[in-house]
DOSE-399944 format. One line per field, with one value per atom (N, C-alpha, C): residue in one letter; x, y, z; atom name. Coordinates in steps of 0.001 Angstrom, whole numbers, padded with zeros to 6 digits. Layout:
residuo (a,...)
x (X,...)
y (Y,...)
z (Z,...)
atomo (CA,...)
This chain:
residuo (m,m,m,t,t,t,i,i,i,r,r,r,t,t,t,v,v,v,v,v,v,n,n,n,s,s,s,s,s,s,d,d,d,p,p,p,p,p,p,f,f,f,a,a,a,w,w,w,l,l,l,d,d,d,v,v,v,v,v,v,q,q,q,p,p,p,t,t,t,r,r,r,a,a,a,e,e,e,l,l,l,t,t,t,d,d,d,i,i,i,a,a,a,r,r,r,g,g,g,y,y,y,g,g,g,l,l,l,h,h,h,q,q,q,m,m,m,s,s,s,v,v,v,e,e,e,d,d,d,s,s,s,l,l,l,e,e,e,p,p,p,e,e,e,h,h,h,l,l,l,p,p,p,k,k,k,y,y,y,e,e,e,r,r,r,i,i,i,g,g,g,s,s,s,t,t,t,t,t,t,f,f,f,i,i,i,i,i,i,v,v,v,r,r,r,a,a,a,m,m,m,d,d,d,v,v,v,d,d,d,a,a,a,p,p,p,a,a,a,d,d,d,c,c,c,a,a,a,t,t,t,v,v,v,h,h,h,e,e,e,m,m,m,t,t,t,r,r,r,k,k,k,v,v,v,a,a,a,i,i,i,f,f,f,y,y,y,g,g,g,p,p,p,d,d,d,f,f,f,l,l,l,i,i,i,t,t,t,i,i,i,h,h,h,r,r,r,t,t,t,e,e,e,q,q,q,p,p,p,f,f,f,l,l,l,a,a,a,t,t,t,l,l,l,k,k,k,e,e,e,r,r,r,y,y,y,e,e,e,s,s,s,g,g,g,a,a,a,i,i,i,p,p,p,i,i,i,g,g,g,s,s,s,q,q,q,e,e,e,r,r,r,r,r,r,k,k,k,s,s,s,y,y,y,m,m,m,p,p,p,r,r,r,l,l,l,l,l,l,i,i,i,e,e,e,l,l,l,i,i,i,n,n,n,g,g,g,a,a,a,i,i,i,e,e,e,t,t,t,y,y,y,e,e,e,k,k,k,p,p,p,l,l,l,e,e,e,r,r,r,s,s,s,e,e,e,a,a,a,a,a,a,v,v,v,d,d,d,a,a,a,f,f,f,e,e,e,a,a,a,t,t,t,v,v,v,f,f,f,g,g,g,d,d,d,q,q,q,e,e,e,f,f,f,s,s,s,g,g,g,t,t,t,l,l,l,q,q,q,g,g,g,i,i,i,y,y,y,a,a,a,e,e,e,k,k,k,r,r,r,r,r,r,v,v,v,t,t,t,q,q,q,m,m,m,r,r,r,r,r,r,m,m,m,l,l,l,s,s,s,h,h,h,t,t,t,l,l,l,d,d,d,a,a,a,v,v,v,q,q,q,k,k,k,l,l,l,v,v,v,p,p,p,a,a,a,s,s,s,e,e,e,p,p,p,t,t,t,a,a,a,p,p,p,l,l,l,y,y,y,q,q,q,d,d,d,i,i,i,r,r,r,e,e,e,n,n,n,a,a,a,a,a,a,s,s,s,m,m,m,h,h,h,s,s,s,y,y,y,a,a,a,d,d,d,e,e,e,l,l,l,l,l,l,e,e,e,e,e,e,v,v,v,n,n,n,s,s,s,l,l,l,l,l,l,s,s,s,i,i,i,q,q,q,l,l,l,a,a,a,l,l,l,a,a,a,s,s,s,h,h,h,r,r,r,t,t,t,n,n,n,e,e,e,v,v,v,v,v,v,r,r,r,v,v,v,l,l,l,t,t,t,v,v,v,f,f,f,s,s,s,v,v,v,f,f,f,f,f,f,l,l,l,p,p,p,l,l,l,t,t,t,f,f,f,i,i,i,v,v,v,g,g,g,i,i,i,y,y,y,g,g,g,m,m,m,n,n,n,f,f,f,d,d,d,f,f,f,m,m,m,p,p,p,e,e,e,l,l,l,r,r,r,e,e,e,r,r,r,w,w,w,g,g,g,y,y,y,p,p,p,a,a,a,v,v,v,l,l,l,a,a,a,a,a,a,m,m,m,g,g,g,l,l,l,v,v,v,t,t,t,l,l,l,s,s,s,i,i,i,y,y,y,l,l,l,w,w,w,f,f,f,r,r,r,r,r,r,r,r,r,g,g,g,w,w,w,l,l,l,r,r,r,g,g,g)
x (-008701,-009349,-010101,-010059,-010779,-011785,-013075,-014080,-014600,-014655,-015059,-016131,-017181,-018345,-018096,-017571,-017331,-018514,-019318,-020563,-021711,-022830,-023956,-025249,-025885,-026960,-028195,-029391,-030625,-031194,-030835,-031414,-030360,-029729,-030009,-029296,-029742,-029117,-027623,-026687,-025354,-024450,-023429,-022512,-021181,-020207,-018747,-018173,-017615,-016889,-015427,-014637,-013193,-012720,-012056,-011621,-010041,-009571,-008046,-007648,-006653,-005894,-006877,-007830,-008672,-008023,-008485,-008071,-008946,-008669,-009263,-010744,-010915,-012328,-013119,-012502,-013350,-013798,-012915,-013213,-014233,-014153,-015130,-016479,-016598,-017934,-018528,-017621,-018071,-018446,-017632,-018030,-019456,-019691,-021098,-022071,-022023,-023023,-023236,-022233,-022350,-022286,-022257,-022185,-020981,-019763,-018542,-017995,-017424,-016826,-015679,-015545,-014466,-013145,-012967,-011588,-011168,-012114,-011809,-011391,-011982,-011582,-010241,-009893,-008446,-007435,-007832,-006887,-006722,-007752,-007664,-006791,-006583,-005731,-004307,-003968,-002605,-001879,-000887,-000253,000552,000937,001823,001054,-000277,-001059,-000900,-000853,-000665,-002026,-002082,-003442,-004183,-005478,-006341,-007853,-008544,-010052,-010759,-011857,-012854,-014144,-015088,-016480,-017231,-017798,-018593,-019957,-020882,-022286,-022364,-023027,-023128,-022008,-021029,-019952,-018675,-018040,-016758,-015682,-014576,-013539,-012198,-011554,-010444,-009320,-008101,-006952,-006039,-005687,-004782,-003584,-002431,-001321,-000838,-000799,-000334,001155,001812,003181,003117,004149,004236,005138,004554,005378,006467,006237,007278,008193,008266,009174,010635,011536,013045,013356,014241,014712,015368,015978,016685,015966,014652,013854,013670,013399,013273,012310,011598,010653,009212,008239,006908,006370,006697,006214,006729,008000,008627,008126,007905,007540,006106,005101,003720,003008,001763,000780,-000598,-001055,-002218,-003575,-004468,-005837,-006812,-007641,-008579,-009967,-010623,-011955,-013034,-014142,-015304,-016407,-017004,-017983,-019192,-020381,-021621,-022589,-023872,-024821,-025084,-024989,-025276,-024152,-022988,-021973,-020591,-019588,-018194,-017349,-016498,-015725,-014173,-013348,-012037,-011244,-010356,-009607,-008063,-007373,-005925,-005356,-003979,-003326,-002929,-002448,-002128,-002798,-002816,-003430,-002592,-003200,-002465,-003011,-002013,-002487,-003617,-003396,-004454,-005807,-005820,-007092,-007661,-006828,-007325,-007892,-007200,-007781,-009128,-009275,-010555,-011686,-011324,-012288,-012838,-011790,-012279,-013267,-012965,-013682,-015151,-015263,-016547,-017345,-016580,-017286,-017922,-017450,-017967,-019055,-019066,-020128,-021239,-022352,-023455,-023681,-024395,-024699,-025565,-025278,-026056,-027561,-028374,-029773,-030101,-031158,-031467,-032020,-031675,-032198,-031586,-032236,-031801,-030426,-030209,-029001,-027778,-028079,-027037,-026579,-027626,-027209,-026490,-026856,-026212,-024753,-024370,-023035,-022149,-022773,-022003,-021165,-021693,-020966,-019842,-020151,-019053,-017893,-018295,-017235,-016334,-016951,-016143,-015161,-015614,-014736,-013509,-013898,-012936,-011867,-012375,-011433,-010578,-010952,-010149,-009075,-009388,-008331,-007455,-008025,-007154,-006188,-006732,-005822,-004568,-004825,-003679,-002785,-003260,-002543,-001687,-002231,-001470,-000340,-000359,000704,002147,002007,003230,003877,003138,003676,004957,004993,006121,007304,007170,008273,008926,008061,008536,009314,008796,009585,010874,010975,012275,013195,012682,013500,014051,013173,013573,014657,014560,015635,016879,016743,018026,018663,017860,018324,019077,018486,019056,020427,020573,021682,022836,022364,023412,023832,022927,023203,024219,024152,025063,026469,026647,027992,028479,027733,028102,029553,029800,031103,032223,031879,032856,033806,034611,035741,035321,034009,033588,033815,033795,034061,032839,033143,032174,031184,031878,031156,030001,030318,029204,028089,028453,027439,026607,027215,026556,025513,025972,025129,023916,024145,023081,021953,022542,021619,020884,021513,020830,019756,020029,019011,017797,018057,016938,016213,016858,016214,015192,015770,014846,013621,013665,012576,011611,012167,011262,010591,011303,010768,009597,009706,008585,007452,007701,006538,005800,006546,006045,005208,005667,004936,003710,003603,002432,001392,001946,001071,000508,001274,000806,-000348,-000259,-001375,-002585,-002295,-003394,-004159,-003440,-004029,-004845,-004306,-005137,-006489,-006370,-007652,-008600,-008176,-009130,-009679,-008964,-009471,-010712,-010776,-011994,-013181,-013025,-014128,-015098,-016467,-017498,-018416,-018677,-019591,-020955,-021561,-022895,-023944,-023707,-024739,-023931,-024582,-024038,-023384,-024120,-023535,-022198,-021891,-020762,-019627,-019822,-018852,-017639,-017723,-016523,-015710,-016276,-015457,-014555,-015126,-014399,-013221,-013670,-012651,-011431,-011734,-010762,-009829,-010353,-009386,-008577,-009057,-008262,-007123,-007450,-006421,-005388,-005750,-004821,-003866,-004506,-003582,-002625,-003216,-002400,-001241,-001590,-000534,000559,000171,001251,001993,001386,002133,003211,002671,003552,004766,004485,005539,006584,006168,007111,007799,007000,007666,008766,008546,009556,010764,010383,011654,012422,011746,012556,013433,012884,013660,014853,014686,015830,016829,016434,017316,018130,017396,018102,019075,018821,019793,020936,020736,021777,022683,022077,022916,023812,023120,023874,025101,024826,025927,027109,026639,027577,028515,027829,028610,029513,029014,029814,030972,030881,031927,032963,032455,033432,034218,033522,034276,035266,034842,035751,036971,036842,037953,038908,038272,039085,039841,039250,039882,041141,040833,041904,043137,042954,044093,044724,043871,044573,045271,044744,045535,046810,046894,048233,049146,048693,049627,050087,049183,049557,050592,050453,051498,052856,052911,054148,054764,053878,054390,054981,054285,054756,056164,056373,057606,058761,058419,059437,059651,058751,058855,060082,060285,061574,062793,062702,063950,064302,063261,063499,064062,063549,064058,065557,065956,067407,068225,067803,068520,068598,067616,067581,068634,068826,069819,071225,071407,072893,073085,072060,072221,072657,072757,073199,074728,075254,076653,077351,077298,078048,079460,080438,081775,081903,081258,081476,080366,080168,079123,080056,079990,080865,080885,079782,079688,080231,080433,080905,082280,083123,084469,084723,083718,083815,083836,084696,084794,083460,082853,081700,080343,080524,079364,078323,078614,077556,076814,077607,076961,076129,076511,075856,074476,074587,073303,072303,072764,071986,071351,072220,071670,070524,070836,069832,068486,068672,067475,066708,067502,066781,066168,066799,066241,064895,064857,063596,062474,062884,061909,061358,062270,061805,060947,061252,060463,059077,058901,057657,056888,057554,056787,056293,057107,056664,055517,055559,054547,053142,053258,052066,051489,052294,051864,051207,051793,051234,049867,049557,048248,047360,047806,046953,046525,047503,047139,047679,048380,048861,047913,046842,046004,045168,044827,043982,042540)
y (006375,005850,004519,003740,002400,002319,002147,002000,000524,-000172,-001467,-001649,-002065,-002405,-003824,-003818,-005107,-005782,-005041,-005491,-004523,-005071,-004283,-005028,-004587,-005352,-004357,-004939,-004097,-004440,-005501,-006000,-006579,-005750,-004302,-003511,-002304,-001448,-001082,-001605,-001304,-001615,-000785,-000872,-000610,-001381,-001246,-000844,000354,000859,000897,000276,000374,001188,002304,003423,003320,003201,003099,004264,004950,006187,007111,007769,008721,010149,010888,012332,013155,014292,015219,015417,015593,015896,014638,013505,012218,011939,012098,011878,012888,014072,015098,014707,014196,013699,012612,011688,010611,011155,012106,012804,013434,014023,014669,013666,012581,011584,010972,010879,010261,011307,012478,013601,013573,013421,013332,014795,015031,016334,016591,017923,018267,018052,018460,018330,016911,016024,014663,014087,014515,014256,014683,015825,016390,015564,015048,014269,012902,012372,011102,011135,012319,012494,012610,012981,013227,011999,011662,010276,010073,011058,010860,011035,011203,011486,010368,010703,009609,009090,007955,007415,008404,008333,009290,008735,009340,009080,010321,010435,011599,011020,011773,011405,012711,012862,014017,013604,013893,013525,012046,011386,009848,009198,009951,009280,009249,008128,007839,007869,008662,008783,008216,007209,006574,006504,006785,006568,005539,004479,003442,003441,002978,002764,001302,000609,-000763,-000892,-001855,-002045,-002604,-002077,-002311,-003578,-004638,-005925,-005812,-004849,-004668,-003537,-002965,-001908,-002399,-001666,-002018,-002406,-003333,-003637,-002601,-001676,-000559,000701,000634,001876,002222,003488,003917,005122,005519,006584,006047,006831,006446,006265,007117,007031,005802,005372,004259,002884,002904,001654,001249,002300,002022,002605,002064,002577,002987,004086,004636,004116,003803,003463,004335,005098,005980,005319,005322,004686,005556,005603,006413,005433,005562,004520,005134,004957,005436,004322,004677,003717,002737,003181,002142,002104,002586,002500,002431,001884,001912,002100,003166,003454,003413,002596,002514,003274,004159,004880,004567,004248,003871,004128,004321,004576,003230,002209,000918,-000227,-001334,-002522,-003109,-003546,-004096,-005550,-006482,-007815,-008084,-007419,-007734,-007160,-006094,-005586,-006486,-006890,-007726,-009001,-009643,-010904,-010607,-009527,-009224,-008904,-008221,-007914,-009274,-010138,-011445,-012171,-012211,-012914,-012324,-011019,-010318,-010252,-010250,-010209,-011548,-012640,-013948,-014296,-013597,-013910,-012929,-013453,-012622,-012137,-010982,-010467,-011509,-011965,-012986,-012507,-013474,-013251,-013697,-013203,-013592,-012379,-012330,-011158,-009875,-008735,-007405,-007144,-007621,-007429,-008109,-009297,-010078,-009380,-008826,-008191,-006862,-006233,-004930,-005220,-006312,-006614,-006953,-007139,-007381,-006198,-005017,-003822,-003372,-003388,-003141,-004125,-005453,-006461,-006220,-005681,-005380,-004278,-003232,-002062,-002622,-003432,-003918,-004897,-005762,-006577,-005739,-004632,-003803,-003197,-002722,-002054,-003128,-004325,-005387,-005904,-005954,-006358,-005480,-004146,-003159,-003404,-003549,-003759,-004991,-006115,-007347,-007249,-006306,-006284,-005831,-005417,-004956,-006135,-007357,-008393,-008966,-009332,-009984,-008928,-007734,-006787,-006645,-006655,-006538,-007821,-008979,-010243,-010273,-009720,-009569,-008712,-007589,-006620,-007317,-008154,-008835,-009706,-010482,-011457,-010719,-009555,-008815,-008266,-007909,-007460,-008539,-009704,-010968,-011310,-011074,-011370,-010395,-009102,-008062,-008302,-008782,-009025,-010141,-011132,-012356,-011910,-010751,-010336,-009083,-008703,-007510,-007545,-008789,-008940,-009597,-009684,-010189,-009108,-009587,-008649,-008028,-007964,-007347,-005905,-005265,-003843,-003137,-002123,-001427,-000540,000071,001014,000369,-000821,-001506,-002019,-002588,-003062,-001817,-000760,000440,000975,001019,001394,000610,-000776,-001702,-001623,-001434,-001269,000021,001142,002324,002276,001658,001503,000746,-000257,-001100,-000323,000510,001434,002286,002983,003875,003128,001866,001158,000942,000448,000055,001330,002417,003707,004121,003932,004395,003454,002128,001222,001519,001776,002167,003445,004387,005639,005379,004559,004336,003580,002507,001793,002613,003589,004482,005317,005881,006716,005782,004495,003590,003257,003042,002700,003861,005114,006243,006223,005930,005943,004895,003685,002609,002693,003376,003639,004542,005406,006267,005607,004423,003712,003342,003658,003308,002269,001245,000173,000738,000280,000773,000146,-001107,-001823,-002771,-003272,-004217,-005488,-006133,-007255,-007016,-005837,-005478,-005126,-004943,-004462,-005315,-006711,-007560,-007353,-007072,-006798,-005578,-004503,-003308,-003567,-004277,-004647,-005442,-006363,-007242,-006384,-005418,-004639,-003704,-003242,-002510,-003308,-004536,-005448,-005754,-006009,-006282,-005044,-003938,-002681,-002469,-002666,-002426,-003502,-004689,-005754,-005514,-005085,-004820,-003526,-002587,-001469,-001814,-002614,-003054,-003860,-004645,-005473,-004467,-003497,-002469,-001636,-001316,-000630,-001412,-002683,-003473,-003749,-003892,-004108,-002786,-001644,-000338,-000222,-000592,-000468,-001444,-002625,-003577,-003012,-002365,-001804,-000719,000155,001222,000713,-000242,-000915,-001518,-002180,-002727,-001745,-000576,000549,001175,001285,001879,000995,-000337,-001345,-001322,-001171,-001123,000128,001203,002478,002413,001779,001667,000759,-000364,-001156,-000471,000256,001091,002085,002675,003592,002841,001699,000908,000491,000014,-000329,000887,002112,003176,003564,003372,003625,002625,001377,000335,000755,001248,001708,002899,003822,004979,004592,003564,003218,002519,001710,001113,002259,003192,004237,005031,005255,006048,005285,003994,003242,003247,003140,003362,004733,005675,006981,007296,006678,006842,006215,004995,004370,005199,005756,006358,007886,008463,009881,010166,009430,009704,009444,008260,007971,009038,009574,010664,011881,012135,013221,013076,011893,011586,011700,011123,011189,012680,013424,014804,015616,015359,016057,015709,014446,013973,014258,014675,014985,016487,017204,018699,018701,019499,019563,020639,020539,021391,020733,021592,021166,020666,021245,020880,020077,018971,017970,016817,016632,015756,014361,013841,012462,012229,013261,013080,012477,012803,012322,011143,010608,009470,008132,007223,005987,005114,005065,004366,005211,006349,007242,006709,006179,005670,004396,003392,002189,002672,003655,004116,004799,005546,006086,005109,004092,002964,002285,001945,001296,002170,003451,004349,004327,004352,004260,002899,001760,000527,000447,001109,001168,001923,003034,003905,003029,002330,001595,000488,-000281,-001328,-000733,000403,000980,001341,001905,002232,000951,-000119,-001366,-001945,-002084,-002570,-001769,-000460,000399,000159,000134,-000137,-001568,-002557,-003859,-003935,-003235,-003250,-002597,-001602,-000916,-001552,-002605,-003390,-002653,-001697,-000963,-001661,-002781,-003542,-004667,-004864,-005976,-005694,-006756,-006544,-006275)
z (-013487,-012280,-012565,-011550,-011725,-010490,-010787,-009714,-009816,-008807,-008682,-007569,-007848,-006916,-006393,-005242,-004587,-003951,-003273,-002719,-003137,-003435,-003742,-003282,-002342,-001661,-001549,-001613,-001314,-000020,000541,001800,002775,003624,003734,002632,002382,001308,001755,000872,001127,-000035,-000170,-001396,-000861,-001451,-001177,-002510,-002672,-003852,-003555,-004478,-004350,-005476,-005112,-006073,-006144,-007248,-007437,-008244,-007712,-008378,-008997,-008139,-008734,-008894,-009773,-009855,-008881,-008691,-007749,-008241,-009575,-010078,-010036,-010234,-010232,-008826,-007882,-006418,-005963,-006472,-005993,-006467,-007615,-008114,-007266,-006926,-005996,-004661,-004140,-002827,-002778,-003905,-003949,-003894,-004586,-004553,-003261,-002353,-001064,000128,-000237,000874,001712,000990,001789,001933,003048,003400,002533,001995,001086,001755,003037,003678,003802,004079,004114,002720,001770,000377,000019,000436,000304,001012,002290,003010,002304,001789,001006,-000161,-000732,-001929,-001580,-000303,000017,000214,-000502,-000521,000898,001517,002662,003997,003987,005176,006178,007440,008531,008732,009531,009909,010752,010679,011384,011438,012265,012349,012507,011731,011893,011728,012361,012169,011955,010716,010327,009987,010863,010671,010848,010009,009993,009250,008766,007967,008710,008708,009465,008374,008626,007675,008464,007858,008441,007395,007829,006964,007696,006941,007422,006512,007008,006157,006217,005143,005136,004588,005224,004679,003231,002486,001059,000925,000449,000197,-000757,-001757,-002799,-002453,-001256,-000968,-000876,-001234,-001117,000361,000553,001898,002646,001871,002634,002729,002391,002535,004070,004317,005760,005870,004892,004985,004929,005498,005487,004048,003180,001811,001074,001384,000712,001372,002625,003354,003257,003244,003442,002244,002225,001152,001942,001489,002231,001687,002509,002112,002905,002156,002845,002844,003905,004040,004412,003636,004017,004320,005539,006007,006425,005894,006143,006539,006838,007087,006056,004755,003766,002617,002982,001961,002639,001860,002287,000981,001090,-000077,000386,-000339,-000086,-001277,-000978,-001967,-001757,-002775,-002730,-004071,-004166,-005437,-006190,-005315,-005944,-005373,-006026,-005494,-004428,-003332,-002139,-001957,-001599,-001447,-000414,000712,001767,001357,000644,000163,-001021,-001842,-002922,-002490,-001370,-000867,-000147,000537,001147,000198,-000932,-001979,-002667,-002939,-003502,-002649,-001270,-000404,-000272,-000296,-000015,-001426,-002494,-003731,-004059,-003631,-003843,-002766,-001626,-000558,-000483,000104,000115,001591,001685,003050,003720,004951,005529,005892,005624,005912,007440,007794,009224,010015,011294,012067,011607,011962,011669,012221,013514,014228,013605,013020,012403,011116,010394,009176,009453,010535,010923,011215,011771,012128,010958,009780,008557,008149,008193,007777,008741,010023,010906,010790,010577,010397,009219,008178,006905,007210,007837,008271,009134,010119,011045,010292,009380,008717,007815,007204,006446,007241,008474,009320,009837,010247,010719,009619,008443,007308,007156,007301,007223,008331,009654,010794,010634,010174,010035,009078,008221,007198,007897,009053,009891,010541,010616,011375,010795,009504,008880,008794,008393,008587,009970,010926,012321,012616,012185,012427,011727,010535,009839,010555,011036,011847,013102,013771,014976,014624,013445,013071,012762,012167,011853,013196,014133,015475,016082,016054,016685,016113,014735,014106,014427,014544,015079,016494,017312,018781,018831,017952,017974,017631,016983,016506,017282,018296,019104,019701,020230,021003,020049,018746,017795,017348,016364,015869,014522,014221,012893,012974,011691,011567,012198,013017,013815,012808,011816,011017,010298,009662,008915,009844,010947,012017,012531,012859,013325,012298,011021,009957,009767,009924,009748,010899,012119,013279,013181,012743,012715,011472,010407,009384,009925,010675,011284,012207,012962,013900,013182,012073,011281,010854,010398,009842,011015,012080,013215,013754,013773,014298,013354,012080,011162,011374,011539,011788,013110,014071,015370,015239,014526,014376,013719,012643,011903,012848,013563,014435,015596,016025,017099,016629,015427,014881,014617,014115,013791,015118,016206,017531,017968,017921,018261,017451,016135,015380,015740,015968,016266,017668,018526,019894,019918,018805,018724,018105,017523,016982,017955,017749,018714,018082,018828,018342,018030,016938,016567,017478,017797,018640,019610,020470,021507,020916,019842,019218,018489,018091,017346,018329,019614,020539,020699,020633,020619,019417,018263,017085,017366,017920,018068,019172,020150,021201,020515,019691,019086,018246,017460,016637,017530,018708,019621,020185,020549,021046,020006,018804,017746,017444,017446,017202,018415,019676,020745,020839,020491,020471,019395,018232,017250,017555,018126,018571,019749,020607,021724,021196,020218,019535,018860,018301,017644,018646,019722,020852,021561,021815,022428,021573,020206,019294,019149,019206,019054,020334,021493,022726,022649,021991,021962,020982,019877,018947,019591,020246,020967,022014,022658,023699,022897,021822,021011,020467,020010,019411,020579,021687,022820,023265,023233,023634,022466,021246,020191,020301,020556,020708,021895,022997,024166,024016,023218,022897,022026,021072,020122,021038,021938,022878,023724,024177,024975,024182,022996,022147,021969,021751,021546,022849,024006,025286,025407,024982,025197,024234,023103,022300,022908,023400,024071,025325,026056,027239,026887,025841,025412,025022,024234,023779,025037,025957,027213,027883,028023,028783,028125,026715,026056,026264,026187,026330,027768,028761,030124,030298,029624,029675,029008,027942,027039,027496,028178,028626,029411,030592,031342,030558,029680,028943,027900,027303,026371,027039,028327,029085,029358,029808,030061,028827,027701,026461,026080,026165,025892,026661,027891,028686,028201,028028,027618,026100,025456,024035,023902,024965,024926,024801,023928,023586,024456,025826,026701,027042,027137,027527,028954,029849,031276,031796,031227,031774,032433,033717,034347,033787,033388,033025,031569,030888,029447,029421,030306,030349,031184,031815,032729,031827,032162,031417,031573,032663,032922,032718,032249,032122,031316,030057,029241,029760,030309,030797,032151,032890,034063,033692,032540,032145,031574,030945,030386,031570,032548,033808,034441,034573,035121,034408,032993,032224,032408,032521,032858,034116,035058,036464,036485,035749,035667,034957,033919,033221,034098,034815,035749,036832,037339,038421,037878,036741,036167,035947,035443,035152,036485,037563,038820,039329,039244,039747,039055,037645,036924,037237,037345,037616,039027,040030,041264,041315,040541,040431,039431,038730,037905,036579,036134,034857,033689,033823,032704,032306,033041,032675,031528,030670,029470,029892)
atomo (N,CA,C,N,CA,C,N,CA,C,N,CA,C,N,CA,C,N,CA,C,N,CA,C,N,CA,C,N,CA,C,N,CA,C,N,CA,C,N,CA,C,N,CA,C,N,CA,C,N,CA,C,N,CA,C,N,CA,C,N,CA,C,N,CA,C,N,CA,C,N,CA,C,N,CA,C,N,CA,C,N,CA,C,N,CA,C,N,CA,C,N,CA,C,N,CA,C,N,CA,C,N,CA,C,N,CA,C,N,CA,C,N,CA,C,N,CA,C,N,CA,C,N,CA,C,N,CA,C,N,CA,C,N,CA,C,N,CA,C,N,CA,C,N,CA,C,N,CA,C,N,CA,C,N,CA,C,N,CA,C,N,CA,C,N,CA,C,N,CA,C,N,CA,C,N,CA,C,N,CA,C,N,CA,C,N,CA,C,N,CA,C,N,CA,C,N,CA,C,N,CA,C,N,CA,C,N,CA,C,N,CA,C,N,CA,C,N,CA,C,N,CA,C,N,CA,C,N,CA,C,N,CA,C,N,CA,C,N,CA,C,N,CA,C,N,CA,C,N,CA,C,N,CA,C,N,CA,C,N,CA,C,N,CA,C,N,CA,C,N,CA,C,N,CA,C,N,CA,C,N,CA,C,N,CA,C,N,CA,C,N,CA,C,N,CA,C,N,CA,C,N,CA,C,N,CA,C,N,CA,C,N,CA,C,N,CA,C,N,CA,C,N,CA,C,N,CA,C,N,CA,C,N,CA,C,N,CA,C,N,CA,C,N,CA,C,N,CA,C,N,CA,C,N,CA,C,N,CA,C,N,CA,C,N,CA,C,N,CA,C,N,CA,C,N,CA,C,N,CA,C,N,CA,C,N,CA,C,N,CA,C,N,CA,C,N,CA,C,N,CA,C,N,CA,C,N,CA,C,N,CA,C,N,CA,C,N,CA,C,N,CA,C,N,CA,C,N,CA,C,N,CA,C,N,CA,C,N,CA,C,N,CA,C,N,CA,C,N,CA,C,N,CA,C,N,CA,C,N,CA,C,N,CA,C,N,CA,C,N,CA,C,N,CA,C,N,CA,C,N,CA,C,N,CA,C,N,CA,C,N,CA,C,N,CA,C,N,CA,C,N,CA,C,N,CA,C,N,CA,C,N,CA,C,N,CA,C,N,CA,C,N,CA,C,N,CA,C,N,CA,C,N,CA,C,N,CA,C,N,CA,C,N,CA,C,N,CA,C,N,CA,C,N,CA,C,N,CA,C,N,CA,C,N,CA,C,N,CA,C,N,CA,C,N,CA,C,N,CA,C,N,CA,C,N,CA,C,N,CA,C,N,CA,C,N,CA,C,N,CA,C,N,CA,C,N,CA,C,N,CA,C,N,CA,C,N,CA,C,N,CA,C,N,CA,C,N,CA,C,N,CA,C,N,CA,C,N,CA,C,N,CA,C,N,CA,C,N,CA,C,N,CA,C,N,CA,C,N,CA,C,N,CA,C,N,CA,C,N,CA,C,N,CA,C,N,CA,C,N,CA,C,N,CA,C,N,CA,C,N,CA,C,N,CA,C,N,CA,C,N,CA,C,N,CA,C,N,CA,C,N,CA,C,N,CA,C,N,CA,C,N,CA,C,N,CA,C,N,CA,C,N,CA,C,N,CA,C,N,CA,C,N,CA,C,N,CA,C,N,CA,C,N,CA,C,N,CA,C,N,CA,C,N,CA,C,N,CA,C,N,CA,C,N,CA,C,N,CA,C,N,CA,C,N,CA,C,N,CA,C,N,CA,C,N,CA,C,N,CA,C,N,CA,C,N,CA,C,N,CA,C,N,CA,C,N,CA,C,N,CA,C,N,CA,C,N,CA,C,N,CA,C,N,CA,C,N,CA,C,N,CA,C,N,CA,C,N,CA,C,N,CA,C,N,CA,C,N,CA,C,N,CA,C,N,CA,C,N,CA,C,N,CA,C,N,CA,C,N,CA,C,N,CA,C,N,CA,C,N,CA,C,N,CA,C,N,CA,C,N,CA,C,N,CA,C,N,CA,C,N,CA,C,N,CA,C,N,CA,C,N,CA,C,N,CA,C,N,CA,C,N,CA,C,N,CA,C,N,CA,C,N,CA,C,N,CA,C,N,CA,C,N,CA,C,N,CA,C,N,CA,C,N,CA,C,N,CA,C,N,CA,C,N,CA,C,N,CA,C,N,CA,C,N,CA,C,N,CA,C,N,CA,C,N,CA,C,N,CA,C,N,CA,C,N,CA,C,N,CA,C,N,CA,C,N,CA,C,N,CA,C,N,CA,C,N,CA,C,N,CA,C,N,CA,C,N,CA,C,N,CA,C,N,CA,C,N,CA,C,N,CA,C,N,CA,C,N,CA,C,N,CA,C,N,CA,C,N,CA,C,N,CA,C,N,CA,C,N,CA,C,N,CA,C,N,CA,C,N,CA,C)
């Protein structure tokens, strides 16, 4: 376990502890020192826990999931795509718990480690701590922006080839994989939005900060929702085109079978070896049957053409 004191102030009294990869026993010791609820501690240790919000007494417990920049491009599960950050926030402390270092969190720690809590009025100093909490959550939300943009670019690329002659199986597989990723991102953003909507401003000056984070979460969730709808539409179009192409093949085969069915019937009749078939001994019997077969074929062709069944 690594514990790093990012901020430590006496006026006002406040400390930000960043805990990386703690064991259950180590985190239990920290929880006793800050009066954290044991159930929340258990949730913070679960690697696949979804975003949530809880308030127990004066302590706020929030779980956010940030996109992992090092995740493989073909990953599609919550555990592969995202990394969990558990946040305990009280009147005079903030504790972040995570298993691996994350770029957005490292950048924020560097900025707050080098800066001091602003001096001035009590209200101004009070807004410092809510601002830190909101920037943490906003940082996690903003990690979804670039992956969503990449997914949008991939969807646009798929859309450009929808009416082309590319192999359907590979395209469908790519679209479905993109759908899985967007679905997981939307799912995480939906839970995150539910969590941030439950945050209550501590005072009137901090109300715009909470409103801003709600708008950011709602905007990112809406982006993922629209992208998922676009992917679903593209998948439906691709499946419809695949079905249409199959129908075209079946239609061509049906046309051929309709042409040859009566000819096969005629050939079948005259292929029977009976002695008393009147046409067998006729000199013009064979040409007459060929002419009859040609006439039947021509009649079928004209009928199909009149009804427009031979058009591409």
